[in-house]
C-alpha positions in Angstrom: 208.4 -76.7 -67.3 208.8 -75.2 -70.7 207.1 -76.2 -73.8 209.0 -75.7 -77.2 207.1 -75.8 -80.6 208.9 -76.7 -83.6 207.5 -76.1 -87.0 208.9 -78.0 -89.9 208.0 -77.0 -93.5 208.2 -79.6 -96.4 207.7 -79.5 -100.1 207.9 -82.1 -102.8 210.5 -81.4 -105.5 210.9 -83.2 -108.7 213.6 -82.7 -111.3 212.8 -83.2 -115.0 214.9 -82.9 -118.3 214.8 -79.4 -119.7 212.8 -80.6 -122.8 210.1 -82.2 -120.6 209.8 -79.0 -118.4 206.5 -77.0 -118.8 206.6 -73.4 -118.8 205.7 -72.1 -115.3 202.3 -70.7 -114.9 202.1 -66.9 -114.4 199.7 -67.5 -111.3 200.6 -66.4 -107.8 203.9 -68.0 -106.6 203.7 -70.4 -103.8 205.1 -69.0 -100.6 206.5 -70.8 -97.6 203.5 -70.1 -95.6 201.4 -72.2 -98.3 203.5 -75.3 -97.6 202.2 -78.1 -95.3 203.4 -77.8 -91.7 204.1 -80.4 -89.2 204.0 -79.5 -85.3 205.8 -81.5 -82.8 206.3 -80.7 -79.0 209.3 -81.0 -76.9 208.9 -80.8 -73.1 211.8 -79.8 -70.8 211.3 -79.5 -67.0 213.9 -77.5 -65.1 214.4 -78.3 -61.4 216.7 -75.8 -59.7 218.1 -77.8 -56.7 219.8 -76.6 -53.4 221.9 -79.3 -51.5 222.8 -78.6 -47.8 224.7 -80.6 -45.2 223.4 -81.3 -41.8 224.8 -78.0 -40.5 222.8 -76.1 -43.3 225.9 -75.4 -45.3 225.5 -75.3 -49.0 227.3 -78.1 -50.9 229.2 -77.6 -54.1 231.0 -79.9 -56.4 228.6 -82.9 -56.3 229.1 -85.0 -59.6 226.2 -85.2 -61.9 226.0 -89.1 -61.6 225.2 -88.8 -57.9 221.9 -87.3 -58.6 218.7 -89.2 -59.1 215.5 -87.5 -60.2 212.0 -89.4 -59.8 209.1 -88.0 -61.8 205.7 -89.7 -60.8 207.5 -92.8 -59.6 209.8 -93.2 -62.6 213.6 -92.5 -62.6 214.5 -89.9 -65.4 217.5 -89.3 -67.5 218.7 -86.0 -66.4 221.2 -83.3 -67.1 222.9 -81.6 -64.2 224.8 -78.4 -64.4 226.3 -76.1 -61.9 224.4 -72.8 -61.6 226.7 -70.7 -63.8 223.9 -69.3 -66.2 223.2 -65.7 -66.1 220.5 -64.6 -63.6 217.3 -62.6 -64.4 215.9 -61.2 -61.1 212.9 -59.2 -60.6 212.7 -57.5 -57.1 209.1 -56.8 -55.9 208.8 -54.4 -53.1 205.7 -53.7 -51.1 205.3 -49.9 -51.0 201.9 -49.1 -49.2 201.3 -47.2 -46.1 202.0 -50.1 -43.6 205.8 -50.3 -44.6 206.6 -46.7 -44.5 209.0 -47.3 -41.4 210.6 -50.3 -43.1 211.4 -48.8 -46.5 214.5 -46.9 -45.4 216.2 -50.3 -44.7 215.0 -51.9 -48.0 216.3 -48.9 -50.0 219.9 -49.8 -48.9 220.1 -53.3 -50.5 221.1 -51.9 -54.2 224.8 -52.8 -53.7 224.0 -56.1 -52.2 221.9 -57.0 -55.3 224.6 -56.2 -57.7 227.6 -57.7 -55.8 226.0 -60.8 -54.2 223.0 -62.1 -56.2 223.4 -61.0 -59.9 227.0 -62.0 -60.2 229.0 -61.1 -63.3 226.4 -61.3 -65.9 223.0 -61.1 -64.3 220.4 -58.4 -64.6 217.6 -57.1 -62.3 214.3 -55.1 -62.7 212.5 -53.5 -59.7 208.8 -53.3 -59.2 206.9 -51.4 -56.4 203.3 -52.1 -55.6 200.5 -50.8 -53.5 197.3 -50.7 -55.5 199.5 -50.0 -58.4 202.2 -52.0 -59.9 205.1 -49.6 -60.7 208.2 -50.3 -62.8 210.9 -48.5 -60.9 213.8 -49.8 -63.1 213.8 -51.9 -66.2 216.5 -54.5 -66.9 220.0 -53.4 -65.7 223.0 -54.6 -64.0 224.1 -51.1 -62.9 224.0 -51.0 -59.1 223.7 -47.2 -59.1 220.6 -47.5 -61.2 219.1 -50.1 -58.9 219.9 -48.0 -55.8 218.4 -44.9 -57.4 215.2 -46.9 -58.3 215.0 -48.2 -54.7 215.3 -44.5 -53.4 212.5 -43.4 -55.5 210.0 -45.8 -53.7 207.7 -44.1 -51.3 204.8 -45.4 -49.2 201.5 -45.2 -51.0 197.9 -46.3 -50.4 196.5 -48.9 -47.9 196.3 -51.6 -50.6 199.0 -54.3 -51.2 198.4 -56.1 -54.5 201.0 -58.7 -53.9 199.6 -61.4 -56.2 199.2 -58.8 -59.0 202.9 -58.0 -58.5 204.0 -61.6 -58.7 202.0 -62.1 -62.0 203.5 -59.0 -63.4 207.0 -60.0 -62.5 206.5 -63.6 -63.9 205.4 -62.2 -67.2 208.5 -59.9 -67.4 210.6 -63.0 -66.9 208.7 -64.8 -69.5 210.6 -62.9 -72.2 214.1 -63.2 -70.9 216.7 -65.5 -72.7 216.0 -69.1 -72.4 219.5 -69.7 -70.9 218.9 -67.5 -67.9 217.8 -68.5 -64.4 214.7 -66.7 -63.5 214.2 -65.5 -60.0 211.8 -63.3 -58.1 212.8 -61.6 -54.8 209.6 -60.6 -53.1 209.9 -58.2 -50.1 206.5 -57.9 -48.5 204.1 -58.9 -45.7 202.6 -62.4 -45.9 199.1 -61.3 -46.9 197.5 -59.8 -50.1 195.2 -56.9 -49.8 193.4 -56.0 -53.1 194.8 -57.9 -55.9 192.7 -58.6 -58.9 194.6 -61.8 -60.0 194.1 -65.1 -58.2 196.7 -67.1 -56.5 196.3 -70.0 -58.9 196.9 -67.8 -61.8 200.2 -66.6 -60.1 201.3 -70.2 -59.4 200.7 -71.1 -63.2 202.7 -68.1 -64.2 205.6 -69.2 -62.0 205.4 -72.9 -63.0 205.5 -72.4 -66.8 208.1 -69.8 -66.5 210.4 -72.1 -64.5 210.8 -69.2 -62.0 212.0 -69.7 -58.4 210.4 -67.2 -55.8 212.3 -66.2 -52.6 210.4 -64.1 -50.0 211.7 -61.6 -47.5 208.9 -61.3 -45.0 208.1 -58.0 -43.5 206.9 -58.6 -39.8 203.3 -57.8 -39.7 203.2 -57.2 -36.0 206.0 -54.6 -36.3 204.2 -52.8 -39.2 200.9 -52.8 -37.2 202.9 -51.0 -34.4 204.6 -48.4 -36.7 201.9 -47.8 -39.3 200.4 -44.3 -39.3 196.8 -44.8 -38.6 194.3 -42.8 -41.0 192.2 -40.0 -39.5 189.7 -41.7 -37.1 186.0 -41.8 -38.4 183.5 -40.2 -36.1 181.9 -42.7 -33.5 178.5 -44.0 -34.6 177.2 -43.5 -31.0 178.2 -40.2 -29.2 179.8 -40.7 -25.9 177.0 -38.9 -24.1 174.6 -41.8 -25.2 176.9 -44.6 -24.1 176.5 -46.4 -20.7 179.2 -45.8 -18.2 179.8 -47.4 -14.7 178.1 -45.3 -11.8 180.0 -42.3 -10.9 182.2 -42.5 -14.2 182.9 -39.6 -16.5 180.9 -39.4 -19.6 183.6 -37.8 -21.7 184.9 -39.3 -25.1 188.2 -40.3 -23.6 186.8 -42.0 -20.6 184.1 -43.8 -22.8 187.0 -45.1 -24.9 188.9 -46.5 -22.0 185.8 -48.2 -20.8 184.8 -49.8 -24.1 188.3 -50.5 -25.6 187.4 -48.5 -28.8 189.3 -45.4 -30.1 186.8 -43.2 -32.1 185.1 -46.3 -33.3 188.1 -48.3 -34.3 189.1 -51.5 -32.6 192.8 -51.4 -31.4 194.9 -52.5 -34.2 197.4 -54.4 -32.2 194.6 -56.7 -30.7 193.5 -57.4 -34.3 197.0 -58.1 -35.4 197.6 -60.6 -32.6 194.6 -62.5 -33.7 195.6 -62.7 -37.2 199.0 -63.9 -36.2 197.5 -66.6 -34.2 195.1 -67.6 -37.1 197.9 -67.7 -39.6 199.7 -70.5 -37.7 196.9 -72.8 -39.1 196.4 -71.4 -42.6 199.2 -71.3 -45.0 199.9 -67.7 -46.3 200.4 -66.9 -49.9 204.1 -66.3 -49.7 204.4 -70.0 -48.4 202.4 -71.2 -51.5 204.6 -69.3 -53.8 207.9 -70.3 -52.3 207.1 -73.9 -51.7 205.6 -74.5 -55.1 208.8 -73.2 -56.9 211.6 -74.5 -54.6 212.3 -71.1 -53.0 212.3 -70.2 -49.4 210.7 -67.6 -46.9 213.1 -65.5 -44.8 212.1 -63.0 -42.2 213.8 -59.6 -41.0 213.3 -57.0 -38.4 216.5 -54.7 -38.8 218.7 -53.8 -41.5 221.3 -56.2 -40.1 218.9 -59.0 -40.6 217.9 -57.8 -44.1 221.6 -57.8 -45.1 222.2 -61.1 -43.7 219.1 -62.9 -45.4 220.1 -61.3 -48.8 223.7 -62.5 -48.5 222.4 -65.9 -47.8 220.0 -65.9 -50.8 222.8 -64.9 -53.0 225.0 -67.7 -51.7 222.3 -70.2 -52.3 221.7 -69.0 -55.9 225.5 -69.4 -56.6 225.4 -72.9 -55.1 222.3 -74.4 -57.0 222.3 -77.2 -59.4 220.3 -76.8 -62.5 218.7 -80.2 -63.3 216.8 -80.5 -66.7 215.1 -83.5 -68.4 212.4 -84.4 -70.9 209.8 -86.6 -69.0 209.7 -90.2 -70.2 206.0 -90.3 -69.1 204.4 -87.6 -71.3 201.2 -89.5 -71.6 200.4 -89.2 -68.0 198.6 -85.9 -67.7 197.8 -84.1 -64.2 200.2 -83.2 -61.4 203.7 -84.8 -61.6 205.3 -84.9 -58.2 209.2 -84.9 -58.5 211.9 -85.8 -56.0 215.7 -85.3 -56.3 218.1 -87.5 -54.3 221.8 -87.6 -53.9 223.1 -91.0 -53.8 225.7 -89.9 -51.1 223.9 -90.0 -47.9 223.8 -87.1 -45.2 222.5 -84.3 -47.5 219.3 -82.4 -47.6 217.9 -81.6 -51.0 215.3 -78.9 -51.9 213.7 -78.5 -55.3 210.2 -77.6 -56.8 207.8 -80.2 -55.6 206.3 -81.0 -59.1 204.4 -79.5 -62.1 201.3 -79.8 -63.9 201.2 -81.4 -67.4 198.4 -81.9 -70.0 198.5 -85.2 -71.7 199.2 -85.1 -75.5 197.6 -87.5 -77.8 199.9 -90.1 -79.2 199.7 -88.8 -82.7 201.2 -85.4 -81.7 204.2 -86.8 -79.9 
């Protein structure tokens, strides 16, 4: 949802005959800033919409009059356009120690970004994040520049400030031209480790910026198996003081085998399997970001998978419909649930589920 502030300046003008006009005072001249101002607000909600058939293929060419949008139970007067507007894209890449083995595949997607997602007039910026948020490439549509920026990304610390990266990307998109579609492509694991910003803050930035977020999920089980472990800390209890079975060896290696510990660290794979099982019942942050903006989550293991999902996102962005409207119920504050329907049956429609709006007093409408 975008909020446009319009300021109108008014001044009273009275024309008198020349003989009746008084000489002007030599005091300070009245500037435009001194004139009375009237403030009005115009709301515009933008709902990027994807339509697929029962086979999952994207559907193009649906006439505008076949769309219907319902905002909090009320049918709205809408404008429907094909997705021909230029694209502003921020690519956020996780670059901490757990993705070191995955980064070589991610570094290859520069040509795909230029040729498949951006189109003829789009531009992209590239961020990398661990405990830092690093701008690797400012706005450009040069594929070579994007490839060079991706190649400069190296694995860093153990932190993964994903939420902070999303907030930074949303703020970068805030200043892009209004006619641009705004998209974040987040390549990361599904968990945040060490952000200062909160999930709610990120969701508000995405909502008010009319931003769609797509995520390419790095498999956490794979990164657990391939991550280089930090130097092990010394055991709190020496092996000579641990209890072992009768006749067993009292060496560090034997004790580790008996206890399931390795120098005081629980086996990382066991911990990761538990986290995977737990995440089935708890929504991850990437799911919150994608569902709230109308985007999707996609996963990959190999470069072939990564290439396939990037191409699919590019096809979706080129097939979207941009639906915009000014709500007819501006006095109803709170969360506005929206649904988009296609009169012609047999299609699946995906868009943002809704938006928050503060009620505006009647005298300010």
